[in-house]
C-alpha positions as CSV (number, residue, x, y, z in Angstrom):
1,X,0.0,0.0,0.3
2,X,1.1,3.3,-0.6
3,X,1.7,6.3,1.7
4,X,-1.0,8.0,2.2
5,X,-0.5,11.9,2.0
6,X,-2.6,14.9,4.0
7,X,-2.7,18.1,2.6
8,X,-2.1,20.3,5.7
9,X,-0.6,23.5,6.0
10,X,2.3,23.4,8.6
11,X,2.8,27.1,9.9
12,X,0.3,30.0,10.1
13,X,0.4,33.1,8.7
14,X,0.8,36.2,10.2
15,X,-2.5,37.7,9.9
16,X,-3.8,34.2,10.9
17,X,-1.8,34.5,14.3
18,X,-2.7,38.6,14.5
19,X,-6.8,37.5,14.2
20,X,-6.3,34.7,16.7
21,X,-4.6,36.8,19.2
22,X,-7.1,39.8,19.1
23,X,-10.6,37.4,18.9
24,X,-8.6,35.8,22.3
25,X,-7.8,39.1,24.4
26,X,-10.9,40.0,22.9
27,X,-12.6,37.0,24.3
28,X,-10.9,37.2,27.5
29,X,-11.9,40.2,28.1
30,X,-15.5,39.6,27.8
31,X,-15.4,36.9,30.5
32,X,-13.3,38.8,32.8
33,X,-15.8,42.1,32.7
34,X,-18.6,39.5,33.2
35,X,-16.5,37.7,36.2
36,X,-16.0,41.1,37.8
37,X,-19.3,42.1,37.5
38,X,-21.2,39.1,38.7
39,X,-18.3,39.2,41.9
40,X,-19.0,42.7,42.3
41,X,-23.2,42.5,42.2
42,X,-22.9,39.3,44.8
43,X,-20.7,40.9,46.8
44,X,-22.7,44.5,46.5
45,X,-26.2,42.8,47.0
46,X,-25.9,42.0,50.6
47,X,-24.3,45.4,51.2
48,X,-27.0,47.2,49.6
49,X,-30.0,46.3,51.2
50,X,-28.5,47.5,54.6
51,X,-28.0,51.1,53.5
52,X,-30.5,53.8,52.5
53,X,-31.2,54.9,49.0
54,X,-28.4,57.7,49.2
55,X,-25.8,55.6,50.1
56,X,-26.8,52.7,47.5
57,X,-26.9,55.8,44.7
58,X,-23.5,56.8,45.7
59,X,-22.2,53.4,45.6
60,X,-23.9,52.6,42.4
61,X,-22.9,55.6,40.7
62,X,-19.0,55.3,41.9
63,X,-19.2,51.6,40.6
64,X,-20.3,53.4,37.2
65,X,-17.4,55.7,37.1
66,X,-14.6,53.2,38.0
67,X,-16.5,51.1,35.4
68,X,-16.2,53.8,32.7
69,X,-12.7,54.5,33.3
70,X,-11.9,50.7,32.8
71,X,-13.7,50.3,29.6
72,X,-12.0,53.9,28.2
73,X,-8.7,51.7,29.3
74,X,-9.5,48.4,27.7
75,X,-10.9,50.0,25.0
76,X,-7.4,52.1,24.5
77,X,-5.0,48.9,24.4
78,X,-7.9,46.9,22.5
79,X,-7.1,50.5,19.9
80,X,-3.4,49.7,20.1
81,X,-3.6,46.2,19.6
82,X,-5.7,46.6,16.5
83,X,-3.0,48.5,15.1
84,X,-0.1,46.4,15.9
85,X,-2.4,43.8,14.1
86,X,-3.2,46.2,11.1
87,X,1.1,46.5,11.0
88,X,1.7,42.5,11.1
89,X,-1.0,42.5,7.9
90,X,0.8,45.3,6.1
91,X,4.2,43.4,6.6
92,X,2.8,39.9,6.0
93,X,1.4,41.3,2.6
94,X,4.8,42.6,1.7
95,X,6.5,39.6,2.5
96,X,4.3,37.8,0.1
97,X,4.7,40.4,-2.5
98,X,8.5,39.7,-2.1
99,X,8.0,36.0,-1.8
100,X,5.9,36.2,-5.4
101,X,9.3,38.3,-7.6
102,X,9.7,36.9,-10.5
103,X,13.5,35.6,-11.0
104,X,14.1,38.6,-13.4
105,X,12.7,41.0,-10.1
106,X,15.0,39.6,-7.9
107,X,17.5,39.8,-10.0
108,X,16.6,43.6,-10.9
109,X,15.9,44.1,-6.5
110,X,20.0,42.8,-6.1
111,X,21.3,44.7,-8.7
112,X,19.9,47.7,-7.2
113,X,20.9,46.5,-3.8
114,X,24.5,46.1,-4.6
115,X,24.4,49.5,-6.7
116,X,23.5,51.3,-3.0
117,X,25.9,48.9,-1.4
118,X,28.9,49.9,-3.4
119,X,28.3,53.7,-3.2
120,X,28.0,53.5,0.8
121,X,31.5,51.3,0.4
122,X,33.3,54.1,-1.4
123,X,31.7,57.0,0.7
124,X,33.0,55.0,3.5
125,X,36.5,54.6,2.0
126,X,37.4,58.1,1.5
127,X,35.7,59.5,4.6
128,X,38.1,56.3,6.9
129,X,41.4,57.2,4.8
130,X,41.2,60.8,5.8
131,X,40.0,59.8,9.7
132,X,43.5,57.9,9.2
133,X,45.5,60.3,7.9
134,X,44.4,63.1,10.7
135,X,45.0,60.6,13.5
136,X,48.3,59.8,11.9
137,X,49.4,63.1,11.7
138,X,48.3,63.5,15.2
139,X,50.5,61.1,16.3
140,X,53.6,62.3,14.3
141,X,53.0,65.4,16.1
142,X,52.4,64.2,19.2
143,X,55.3,61.6,19.5
144,X,57.6,64.9,18.4
145,X,55.9,67.3,20.8
146,X,55.5,65.4,24.2
147,X,59.0,63.9,25.1
148,X,60.1,67.9,25.1
149,X,57.8,69.0,26.7
150,X,58.4,66.4,29.4
151,X,61.9,66.9,29.5
152,X,61.6,70.8,29.4
153,X,62.6,72.7,32.3
154,X,60.8,74.7,34.8
155,X,61.4,78.3,34.4
156,X,61.6,79.0,38.0
157,X,63.4,75.7,39.0
158,X,66.9,76.8,40.5
159,X,70.0,74.3,39.5
160,X,71.8,72.6,41.9
161,X,74.9,71.9,42.2
162,X,76.2,68.7,43.7
163,X,78.8,69.2,46.7
164,X,81.1,66.8,47.8
């Protein structure tokens, strides 16, 4: 019997990974909010029954204010993640375009990159040469003047003659 072949993809695309991340984040957010809401209402329901109406209204308004702030924070985080996913999609599309280049287009890109790198190398050569020349001249001058400066006599120094 021959081998049975399957046509499963081995890897996910960047777009699929990004979409999965966003969906998972949103699902986790919803579950967390529902759980927090249930816990909050369970805890406050016993407390609310013993409080006066004005205190209950104040407590509920504070809770709603906190919830609104949290929702704004969550919304900004989700927008940042959506922007990240969009950036990944653009990168994936660019990579796909590069993968679909024909041999002639690949050779043209290689030639263009090689020309740009060669231009940079030529400019770097002369810049490096100039820097090396300057430091060489500074080294020659330093090796000439530093020994003279070290051996010089101070102007106010008194000469002493050895006495025997």
